[in-house]
Backbone bond lengths (Angstrom), bond angles and torsions (degrees), N, CA, C in turn:
res aa  C-N    CA-C-N  psi(-1)  N-CA   C-N-CA  omega(-1)  CA-C   N-CA-C  phi
1 X - - - 1.457 - - 1.539 110.69 -
2 X 1.334 116.11 -38.24 1.462 120.32 179.22 1.522 110.87 -60.07
3 X 1.336 116.19 -45.57 1.461 120.14 -178.78 1.525 111.48 -66.77
4 X 1.338 116.12 -36.21 1.468 119.86 178.01 1.521 110.24 -62.65
5 X 1.330 116.14 -47.23 1.468 120.33 179.14 1.526 111.32 -64.83
6 X 1.325 116.38 -39.97 1.461 120.07 -179.82 1.529 110.74 -62.19
7 X 1.328 116.49 -44.62 1.465 120.34 178.26 1.525 111.69 -64.55
8 X 1.340 115.52 -37.64 1.459 119.87 179.51 1.530 110.87 -65.67
9 X 1.330 116.93 -41.78 1.458 121.31 179.33 1.532 111.11 -64.62
10 X 1.318 116.01 -39.20 1.461 119.71 178.37 1.531 110.36 -65.23
11 X 1.327 115.93 -38.58 1.470 120.48 177.67 1.524 110.14 -63.02
12 X 1.333 116.27 -44.38 1.467 120.38 179.91 1.534 111.15 -64.31
13 X 1.329 115.27 -39.85 1.462 119.34 -178.34 1.526 111.27 -65.61
14 X 1.315 116.73 -40.91 1.473 120.35 178.27 1.530 110.29 -64.13
15 X 1.316 116.22 -37.98 1.461 120.21 177.78 1.522 110.16 -65.89
16 X 1.326 115.95 -37.95 1.468 120.38 179.09 1.530 111.32 -64.93
17 X 1.341 116.40 -36.49 1.465 120.36 -178.82 1.524 112.41 -67.22
18 X 1.331 116.56 -15.52 1.464 119.08 175.29 1.531 110.58 -78.50
19 X 1.348 116.04 -10.24 1.461 121.01 -177.72 1.531 113.59 -111.96
20 X 1.346 116.23 -30.53 1.466 119.69 -177.98 1.523 109.72 -131.01
21 X 1.330 116.52 164.56 1.462 121.58 178.71 1.527 110.56 -75.01
22 X 1.335 116.64 138.44 1.471 120.25 -178.31 1.519 110.99 -64.51
23 X 1.326 118.00 -38.93 1.463 120.84 179.74 1.525 111.12 -61.72
24 X 1.308 115.74 -29.14 1.463 121.11 -179.01 1.529 111.93 -74.30
25 X 1.333 117.08 -36.77 1.462 120.35 -170.35 1.523 114.13 -107.94
26 X 1.327 119.33 -13.26 1.472 121.57 -170.89 1.529 113.35 -57.24
27 X 1.320 117.41 -37.67 1.471 120.08 -179.10 1.528 112.85 -75.16
28 X 1.312 116.56 -10.26 1.478 120.56 -177.02 1.544 111.66 -114.55
29 X 1.317 114.60 16.82 1.468 120.29 -176.57 1.529 112.43 -57.26
30 X 1.332 116.79 -40.35 1.465 120.74 -176.21 1.528 112.73 -75.87
31 X 1.310 117.75 -9.31 1.467 120.66 178.79 1.527 112.89 -94.09
32 X 1.320 116.17 -3.26 1.459 120.08 -179.48 1.528 110.53 -72.91
33 X 1.317 117.97 146.06 1.475 120.83 176.43 1.527 110.90 -65.41
34 X 1.315 116.70 153.81 1.467 119.92 174.89 1.528 109.24 -68.17
35 X 1.343 115.17 -45.13 1.470 120.35 176.14 1.526 108.11 -110.11
36 X 1.317 115.65 108.31 1.467 121.30 -174.96 1.524 110.84 -88.91
37 X 1.326 115.22 134.98 1.463 120.64 172.77 1.524 106.51 -83.52
38 X 1.320 116.04 94.66 1.464 120.48 -172.31 1.523 112.53 -65.74
39 X 1.293 118.04 -32.63 1.462 120.49 179.12 1.521 110.34 -63.79
40 X 1.325 115.91 -46.05 1.462 120.28 179.59 1.525 110.72 -64.73
41 X 1.313 115.87 -40.92 1.463 119.88 -179.49 1.525 110.93 -63.65
42 X 1.306 118.01 -47.17 1.461 121.78 -178.28 1.526 111.50 -62.89
43 X 1.328 117.01 -33.31 1.461 120.65 179.57 1.522 112.33 -68.68
44 X 1.340 116.68 -19.06 1.465 120.58 -177.93 1.524 113.54 -105.42
45 X 1.332 117.44 2.98 1.462 120.77 -179.67 1.518 110.67 -92.03
46 X 1.321 114.43 131.23 1.462 121.35 175.60 1.523 108.29 -136.72
47 X 1.297 116.25 124.93 1.468 121.84 -179.69 1.531 111.40 53.93
48 X 1.339 115.49 43.62 1.468 123.76 178.10 1.529 113.20 61.11
49 X 1.333 115.93 26.57 1.460 122.05 175.91 1.528 109.13 -137.38
50 X 1.342 115.81 160.92 1.460 120.44 171.69 1.522 108.97 -149.52
51 X 1.292 117.01 167.03 1.463 122.28 -178.02 1.527 109.17 -68.48
52 X 1.332 117.16 110.19 1.461 121.54 -176.55 1.525 113.28 -64.67
53 X 1.325 116.83 -22.52 1.467 119.30 179.68 1.529 111.38 -65.04
54 X 1.332 115.84 -20.20 1.466 119.81 179.06 1.529 112.29 -67.01
55 X 1.342 117.02 -18.84 1.460 120.50 178.82 1.529 111.72 -66.99
56 X 1.337 115.83 -19.08 1.465 119.54 178.45 1.525 111.77 -79.30
57 X 1.324 115.99 -15.02 1.463 120.64 178.88 1.522 109.24 -98.79
58 X 1.329 116.18 -175.00 1.465 119.53 178.73 1.529 111.67 -106.49
59 X 1.319 116.76 20.13 1.456 120.92 -174.98 1.535 112.03 -64.61
60 X 1.346 116.64 -30.07 1.456 119.72 -178.88 1.542 112.39 -95.93
61 X 1.317 116.52 3.93 1.466 120.50 179.62 1.525 110.41 -87.77
62 X 1.308 116.40 138.01 1.459 122.12 173.49 1.524 108.51 -60.78
63 X 1.309 117.87 132.83 1.460 120.03 177.05 1.536 109.37 -70.00
64 X 1.334 116.78 156.90 1.469 120.56 -178.98 1.533 111.28 -61.54
65 X 1.330 116.75 -36.66 1.468 119.86 179.68 1.525 110.88 -68.36
66 X 1.324 117.27 -40.49 1.468 120.69 178.31 1.526 110.90 -67.57
67 X 1.332 115.56 -37.80 1.460 120.63 178.33 1.525 110.75 -63.02
68 X 1.332 115.36 -42.52 1.457 120.41 -179.67 1.526 111.35 -65.64
69 X 1.333 116.46 -43.19 1.464 120.86 -175.51 1.525 112.73 -77.40
70 X 1.328 116.69 -44.94 1.463 120.42 -171.39 1.518 115.12 -94.04
71 X 1.331 117.18 -15.39 1.467 119.64 -178.36 1.530 111.00 -117.99
72 X 1.329 116.54 -61.65 1.463 120.26 -174.38 1.524 112.18 -66.37
73 X 1.327 116.29 -43.75 1.463 119.81 -179.27 1.522 111.15 -62.84
74 X 1.325 116.35 -45.34 1.466 120.48 179.43 1.524 111.14 -63.99
75 X 1.338 115.63 -36.84 1.468 120.15 179.33 1.529 110.32 -63.53
76 X 1.336 116.74 -45.71 1.468 121.01 -179.40 1.521 111.73 -63.42
77 X 1.337 116.34 -38.77 1.464 120.28 178.48 1.518 110.30 -66.85
78 X 1.332 116.25 -43.88 1.464 121.10 -179.65 1.525 111.09 -63.32
79 X 1.337 117.09 -39.50 1.461 122.17 -178.84 1.528 112.55 -84.53
80 X 1.347 116.39 -3.77 1.464 121.61 -178.02 1.523 111.04 55.45
81 X 1.338 114.79 46.42 1.466 121.41 -179.50 1.521 109.15 -81.26
82 X 1.334 115.05 91.06 1.464 121.34 -175.60 1.526 110.44 -98.63
83 X 1.319 116.44 134.95 1.459 121.61 176.96 1.522 110.02 -70.18
84 X 1.344 116.89 131.17 1.462 120.79 178.37 1.526 110.85 -68.70
85 X 1.331 116.08 -24.72 1.462 119.88 -176.31 1.516 111.88 -81.81
86 X 1.342 117.60 -43.77 1.463 120.90 -175.36 1.518 113.82 -101.45
87 X 1.339 116.56 -21.02 1.450 120.08 -176.91 1.527 113.18 78.38
88 X 1.330 117.26 5.47 1.461 122.46 179.95 1.528 109.90 -108.91
89 X 1.360 115.10 168.81 1.457 119.44 177.51 1.527 108.54 -58.03
90 X 1.322 116.81 129.41 1.453 121.23 -175.27 1.528 111.28 -64.67
91 X 1.319 115.96 141.73 1.465 121.39 -178.17 1.529 108.92 -93.85
92 X 1.325 116.28 115.71 1.466 120.46 179.69 1.522 109.51 -125.92
93 X 1.311 115.04 152.76 1.462 120.98 174.84 1.524 109.04 -149.61
94 X 1.322 115.56 170.72 1.457 120.28 -176.15 1.525 111.63 -60.82
95 X 1.326 116.46 -38.51 1.472 119.99 -179.25 1.522 111.02 -64.04
96 X 1.337 116.36 -38.31 1.461 120.49 179.84 1.524 110.60 -63.86
97 X 1.337 117.32 -44.53 1.457 120.72 178.16 1.530 110.60 -62.39
98 X 1.311 115.50 -42.74 1.462 120.76 -177.92 1.525 110.64 -63.68
99 X 1.320 116.37 -45.93 1.456 120.60 -178.43 1.534 110.62 -66.26
100 X 1.332 116.57 -40.60 1.467 120.48 178.41 1.520 110.63 -63.48
101 X 1.324 116.36 -42.96 1.463 121.06 179.07 1.526 110.51 -60.80
102 X 1.313 116.72 -48.25 1.462 120.45 -179.28 1.513 112.42 -64.17
103 X 1.334 116.83 -42.92 1.462 121.24 -179.77 1.522 111.47 -64.70
104 X 1.328 117.49 -42.96 1.465 120.56 179.20 1.527 111.58 -63.40
105 X 1.321 116.59 -37.75 1.463 120.13 177.13 1.524 110.48 -64.89
106 X 1.343 115.73 -41.81 1.457 119.95 178.52 1.509 112.03 -63.53
107 X 1.328 117.20 -40.25 1.460 121.57 179.75 1.517 111.72 -64.89
108 X 1.327 116.09 -29.76 1.463 120.08 -179.50 1.524 112.15 -84.08
109 X 1.331 116.54 1.99 1.455 120.35 176.27 1.515 114.63 86.39
110 X 1.335 118.02 13.01 1.465 120.68 178.44 1.521 109.71 -68.85
111 X 1.335 116.79 138.17 1.452 121.72 -176.73 1.519 113.54 -67.16
112 X 1.340 115.37 157.97 1.463 121.34 -177.28 1.524 112.17 -60.62
113 X 1.336 117.29 -39.96 1.471 120.92 -177.72 1.529 110.86 -63.50
114 X 1.327 116.59 -40.07 1.472 120.54 -179.44 1.518 110.10 -70.27
115 X 1.350 116.81 -41.48 1.469 120.02 178.12 1.524 109.97 -60.63
116 X 1.338 116.29 -43.68 1.465 120.80 179.70 1.531 110.85 -60.00
117 X 1.322 116.20 -41.14 1.468 120.30 -179.47 1.526 110.97 -67.57
118 X 1.339 116.56 -43.54 1.462 120.50 -178.53 1.521 112.18 -66.89
119 X 1.341 116.51 -28.45 1.471 120.28 179.30 1.532 111.54 -96.27
120 X 1.330 115.56 6.03 1.468 122.19 177.68 1.526 112.19 63.30
121 X 1.340 116.90 37.18 1.464 120.69 172.94 1.526 109.22 -83.74
122 X 1.313 116.98 147.29 1.461 120.37 178.68 1.520 111.88 -77.46
123 X 1.351 117.42 -22.27 1.458 121.85 176.82 1.529 108.72 -150.82
124 X 1.345 115.71 -174.10 1.472 119.70 -175.11 1.527 113.54 -100.95
125 X 1.330 118.60 6.55 1.461 119.80 -173.58 1.545 113.21 -66.46
126 X 1.332 116.70 -24.54 1.468 119.23 -179.02 1.532 113.33 -103.01
127 X 1.329 116.54 9.78 1.460 120.68 -177.31 1.524 111.67 -82.85
128 X 1.326 117.75 -18.83 1.467 121.68 -175.84 1.527 112.53 -54.46
129 X 1.316 116.80 -35.99 1.467 120.69 -178.45 1.530 111.91 -60.92
130 X 1.345 116.83 -25.76 1.459 120.55 179.99 1.519 113.11 -90.19
131 X 1.311 117.49 -16.88 1.460 120.74 -175.82 1.522 113.30 -106.12
132 X 1.343 117.74 -7.18 1.466 119.83 -178.73 1.521 111.49 -65.11
133 X 1.336 117.33 -41.28 1.463 121.55 -179.62 1.522 108.94 -96.76
134 X 1.329 116.64 82.13 1.455 121.91 -175.71 1.518 111.17 -93.87
135 X 1.316 115.57 177.13 1.460 120.77 -178.95 1.521 112.48 -60.07
136 X 1.330 117.38 -28.53 1.462 120.31 -178.44 1.522 113.12 -66.60
137 X 1.339 117.31 -22.38 1.462 119.54 -177.40 1.529 113.47 -97.90
138 X 1.330 116.60 -8.42 1.458 120.32 -174.47 1.521 112.65 -59.82
139 X 1.342 116.97 -43.40 1.467 119.23 -176.07 1.520 111.43 -62.53
140 X 1.344 117.70 -33.59 1.462 119.97 179.69 1.532 111.05 -74.00
141 X 1.314 116.19 -39.57 1.471 120.82 177.48 1.525 109.82 -62.86
142 X 1.344 116.32 -41.72 1.460 121.04 179.78 1.517 111.43 -56.64
143 X 1.308 115.96 -47.75 1.462 120.43 -175.84 1.531 111.44 -64.14
144 X 1.340 115.58 -37.93 1.464 119.97 -177.46 1.525 111.70 -76.11
145 X 1.348 115.64 -43.53 1.459 120.42 -173.07 1.518 113.89 -91.98
146 X 1.342 117.54 -17.83 1.454 120.70 -174.12 1.514 113.80 -55.21
147 X 1.332 116.75 -44.85 1.463 120.17 -177.63 1.523 111.75 -62.36
148 X 1.328 116.68 -43.09 1.469 120.20 179.82 1.523 111.39 -69.66
149 X 1.327 116.28 -40.29 1.459 119.97 -179.64 1.522 111.58 -67.98
150 X 1.336 116.76 -29.04 1.455 120.64 178.30 1.513 112.13 -59.38
151 X 1.341 116.31 -34.95 1.466 120.91 179.53 1.530 111.05 -71.75
152 X 1.329 115.70 -37.09 1.460 120.61 -173.55 1.531 113.24 -82.74
153 X 1.325 116.52 -33.87 1.467 120.32 -171.54 1.520 113.44 -69.44
154 X 1.332 117.30 -27.60 1.472 122.03 -178.55 1.527 111.24 55.37
155 X 1.334 115.30 39.80 1.464 120.11 179.68 1.526 111.46 -75.03
156 X 1.330 116.55 -30.14 1.459 120.19 178.60 1.524 109.54 -86.01
157 X 1.342 116.55 125.88 1.469 120.84 -176.70 1.527 111.76 -127.47
158 X 1.338 115.72 12.25 1.456 119.27 179.32 1.525 111.25 -88.49
159 X 1.346 116.02 -152.73 1.466 121.01 -179.95 1.515 109.34 -141.32
160 X 1.321 116.62 126.86 1.463 121.40 -179.38 1.529 109.22 -79.01
161 X 1.333 116.35 138.44 1.461 121.40 -179.54 1.526 110.32 -122.45
162 X 1.325 115.61 152.55 1.466 120.97 178.94 1.520 111.76 -82.35
163 X 1.338 116.65 -31.85 1.469 121.46 177.40 1.519 108.84 -151.66
164 X 1.317 115.82 165.18 1.463 120.80 -175.06 1.521 112.95 -62.66
165 X 1.314 117.25 -24.85 1.459 121.10 -179.23 1.531 111.65 -63.77
166 X 1.335 117.04 -20.07 1.468 121.41 -179.35 1.533 112.12 -83.12
167 X 1.308 117.46 -10.59 1.465 119.89 178.87 1.518 110.64 -81.90
168 X 1.305 117.77 162.82 1.466 122.53 -176.37 1.523 112.78 -60.83
169 X 1.318 116.94 -31.90 1.466 120.59 -175.01 1.527 112.50 -106.77
170 X 1.323 115.57 10.21 1.455 119.87 175.95 1.517 113.20 56.96
171 X 1.340 115.75 -132.11 1.462 120.73 -177.35 1.531 112.88 -92.95
172 X 1.318 116.83 20.16 1.462 120.98 177.09 1.534 108.52 -55.64
173 X 1.328 118.00 116.14 1.472 120.35 -176.24 1.518 113.97 -61.18
174 X 1.339 117.45 -25.20 1.465 119.81 -179.77 1.526 112.07 -76.85
175 X 1.328 116.10 -10.30 1.468 119.22 -179.72 1.526 112.17 -93.55
176 X 1.336 116.81 -10.57 1.458 120.34 -176.51 1.526 111.47 -70.15
177 X 1.313 115.41 139.52 1.464 121.65 178.58 1.520 108.00 -116.09
178 X 1.329 115.94 126.64 1.464 120.59 -179.07 1.521 110.59 -120.54
179 X 1.316 115.88 160.14 1.460 119.64 174.38 1.525 108.08 -87.05
180 X 1.330 113.96 82.38 1.466 123.08 -178.38 1.527 112.18 59.83
181 X 1.340 115.48 40.18 1.451 120.19 174.60 1.509 115.92 81.00
182 X 1.313 118.46 4.23 1.462 121.86 -177.23 1.526 111.25 -86.58
183 X 1.343 117.02 -64.41 1.460 122.22 -178.69 1.524 110.00 -128.10
184 X 1.319 115.99 150.89 1.468 120.74 175.09 1.528 108.35 -79.76
185 X 1.326 116.48 120.94 1.464 120.15 -178.94 1.522 112.24 -101.29
186 X 1.338 116.76 -14.03 1.454 119.93 -179.40 1.512 110.86 167.49
187 X 1.314 115.87 -159.93 1.461 120.97 -178.26 1.529 110.14 -138.26
188 X 1.323 114.12 159.86 1.465 120.69 177.31 1.522 108.66 -98.23
189 X 1.317 116.57 132.14 1.460 121.01 -176.94 1.503 114.38 -92.81
190 X 1.336 117.90 17.32 1.454 120.51 -179.90 1.516 110.04 -137.91
191 X 1.320 116.32 158.21 1.464 121.59 176.67 1.524 111.55 -95.67
192 X 1.325 116.84 0.69 1.464 120.86 -178.40 1.523 110.42 -64.19
193 X 1.339 115.34 146.13 1.457 120.84 177.92 1.527 109.61 -71.53
194 X 1.316 116.48 134.42 1.464 120.55 -177.05 1.520 109.51 -143.74
195 X 1.334 116.36 135.29 1.467 119.96 -178.46 1.536 111.78 -117.70
196 X 1.321 117.04 7.72 1.465 119.20 179.77 1.519 110.10 -74.56
197 X 1.326 117.29 155.89 1.451 122.12 179.46 1.520 111.48 -73.34
198 X 1.328 115.12 167.01 1.468 119.67 -175.20 1.531 112.80 -63.46
199 X 1.331 118.42 -26.86 1.460 120.33 -179.21 1.530 110.75 -63.58
200 X 1.337 116.57 -40.40 1.458 121.72 -178.90 1.519 111.77 -65.84
201 X 1.339 117.25 -21.53 1.466 121.10 179.97 1.532 111.56 -57.60
202 X 1.335 116.73 -30.86 1.464 120.29 -177.99 1.528 112.38 -63.71
203 X 1.342 116.77 -16.37 1.465 120.98 178.95 1.525 112.32 -98.55
204 X 1.324 116.12 -2.43 1.477 120.79 -174.79 1.529 111.54 -93.85
205 X 1.335 118.16 134.70 1.477 120.85 178.86 1.533 113.14 -67.75
206 X 1.333 117.33 -14.97 1.464 120.81 -179.83 1.528 112.37 -92.83
207 X 1.325 117.79 0.77 1.466 120.90 -178.52 1.527 110.26 -79.20
208 X 1.340 115.50 134.82 1.463 122.11 179.11 1.532 109.30 -121.64
209 X 1.332 118.30 81.90 1.466 120.47 -179.19 1.523 112.09 -68.61
210 X 1.326 116.25 140.63 1.455 121.65 178.03 1.518 110.30 -76.61
211 X 1.313 116.93 139.14 1.457 120.86 -178.22 1.529 110.90 -62.05
212 X 1.341 117.19 -27.61 1.465 121.41 179.53 1.527 112.81 -100.12
213 X 1.334 116.68 13.70 1.466 120.12 -179.30 1.517 112.38 -70.12
214 X 1.319 117.44 160.37 1.474 122.47 -177.82 1.535 112.65 -78.63
215 X 1.314 117.27 52.72 1.463 121.05 -174.02 1.540 112.34 -70.69
216 X 1.329 116.92 -35.22 1.458 119.71 177.91 1.528 110.42 -64.72
217 X 1.309 116.22 -37.82 1.465 121.17 177.67 1.531 110.45 -62.71
218 X 1.318 116.07 -42.07 1.467 120.84 179.34 1.522 110.12 -67.32
219 X 1.336 116.74 -38.99 1.461 120.64 178.63 1.520 110.72 -63.10
220 X 1.309 116.98 -44.18 1.465 120.57 178.44 1.527 110.97 -60.52
221 X 1.332 115.24 -39.93 1.471 120.47 179.05 1.525 110.84 -63.48
222 X 1.325 117.02 -42.79 1.464 121.37 -179.68 1.525 111.46 -63.52
223 X 1.337 116.27 -42.41 1.464 119.94 178.21 1.529 111.01 -64.76
224 X 1.323 115.93 -41.38 1.462 120.16 -179.72 1.522 110.87 -63.60
225 X 1.341 116.72 -41.28 1.460 121.34 178.58 1.526 111.07 -64.80
226 X 1.339 116.19 -39.12 1.467 119.85 179.06 1.527 110.76 -64.46
227 X 1.319 116.25 -44.17 1.460 120.68 179.14 1.523 110.96 -62.52
228 X 1.323 116.44 -36.71 1.462 120.80 178.76 1.523 111.22 -69.10
229 X 1.344 117.00 -41.48 1.471 120.27 177.50 1.519 110.50 -62.34
230 X 1.328 115.84 -39.46 1.454 120.45 -179.75 1.523 110.98 -67.70
231 X 1.330 115.60 -40.37 1.460 120.17 -179.81 1.525 111.36 -64.92
232 X 1.352 115.95 -40.06 1.464 120.19 -176.19 1.525 113.30 -76.43
233 X 1.338 116.86 -39.79 1.466 120.28 -171.78 1.522 114.87 -106.55
234 X 1.346 117.28 -20.44 1.474 121.90 -174.92 1.527 111.56 59.59
235 X 1.324 116.45 18.59 1.466 121.07 179.72 1.521 109.51 -105.55
236 X 1.331 117.39 111.93 1.457 120.88 179.67 1.521 110.76 -67.03
237 X 1.337 117.55 -31.63 1.463 120.82 179.24 1.522 110.98 -64.89
238 X 1.322 116.35 -46.18 1.458 120.40 179.89 1.528 110.95 -69.40
239 X 1.320 115.92 -42.33 1.466 120.16 -179.22 1.521 111.85 -62.69
240 X 1.337 116.75 -29.54 1.468 121.51 -176.03 1.525 113.52 -91.36
241 X 1.324 117.38 11.33 1.464 120.75 -174.23 1.529 113.92 -61.52
242 X 1.345 117.59 -22.80 1.465 120.46 179.89 1.530 112.37 -111.92
243 X 1.308 116.71 21.57 1.465 120.09 -176.45 1.524 112.84 -60.71
244 X 1.318 117.28 -37.41 1.473 118.80 -178.66 1.528 110.54 -67.71
245 X 1.324 116.93 -36.06 1.461 120.37 175.67 1.525 109.74 -64.60
246 X 1.332 116.86 -42.08 1.464 121.56 179.21 1.523 110.48 -59.19
247 X 1.323 116.65 -43.66 1.466 120.40 179.74 1.526 111.35 -63.82
248 X 1.336 115.77 -38.39 1.462 119.49 179.09 1.528 111.08 -66.10
249 X 1.336 116.36 -42.69 1.464 120.23 179.75 1.529 109.94 -67.60
250 X 1.337 117.09 -37.06 1.462 121.37 176.69 1.529 109.72 -55.93
251 X 1.309 115.19 -45.89 1.463 119.81 -179.03 1.528 110.89 -63.89
252 X 1.333 116.61 -44.43 1.464 120.75 -179.22 1.525 110.64 -61.21
253 X 1.335 117.07 -43.01 1.464 121.12 179.16 1.529 110.77 -58.98
254 X 1.331 116.04 -46.66 1.469 119.89 -179.60 1.534 111.73 -66.77
255 X 1.319 116.07 -43.51 1.464 120.13 -178.69 1.529 111.02 -64.41
256 X 1.324 116.87 -39.29 1.465 120.72 178.67 1.530 110.65 -65.71
257 X 1.331 116.07 -40.64 1.472 119.86 178.43 1.530 110.77 -61.05
258 X 1.338 115.72 -42.05 1.467 119.91 179.69 1.527 111.21 -66.37
259 X 1.340 116.90 -39.69 1.457 120.71 178.90 1.532 110.71 -64.33
260 X 1.330 116.75 -39.83 1.467 120.89 179.24 1.535 110.87 -64.77
261 X 1.329 116.14 -40.52 1.469 120.23 179.19 1.526 110.76 -64.08
262 X 1.337 115.55 -41.06 1.465 119.63 179.02 1.523 111.78 -64.29
263 X 1.335 115.43 -37.41 1.469 119.72 179.10 1.530 110.29 -66.43
264 X 1.353 115.65 -40.02 1.463 120.46 -178.62 1.525 112.66 -67.31
265 X 1.335 116.69 -31.41 1.469 120.23 -176.67 1.524 113.29 -85.99
266 X 1.327 116.46 -6.78 1.474 119.23 -179.27 1.528 111.05 -113.23
């Protein structure tokens, strides 16, 4: 990130030198905005000079709305950053990045003074918002929100079956998927060679989980492993490495429960 910003600043500086004299601006290079409002700057240039006192104001800074529309939005479109929830280009803004940065630092146990410095706060009075949701509370939030998020995330893309006969390969023993050889949790709907573990199957469109499979047991195991990773490393990023699998299993557990209820009522 440092090199990206450094290259960007050099690009901006070279562009600026096409408008003003280098001898005039060289001593004030570090006072230039990262994102320059070129229209405002050009309106204030006369004879390749401008009032240097304006650098103390924000007149040459890109506004947050312009930054969002002309930089962040274009970046998301170019990168095809699509929201998994809405299916549309994800909506990002400077405040969202800032809040995410502060919250992630708080979750990793970084002190308030350091967070304030990294976010360019003059003091720590406004840092509390980033430290309230720390790593210690994540496991409780997961348990409460996981079931609801499982419905929204659409991480599971397979098809639940009532018995193995409903799968593409029927009772073919090579198609059976077990939780490390203990219980049969479902079947594989393809003949393709696969070396991924059974947990990853929940993300595969060819997975056919059994309605009576031990999915709740697997979900409990995944949550327990996440809590253990968080306890050992204090890293929310590492602890969350299987979150998409958890969401998929959450959905399967709920869908299986609903299917069982429907069977009982008919």
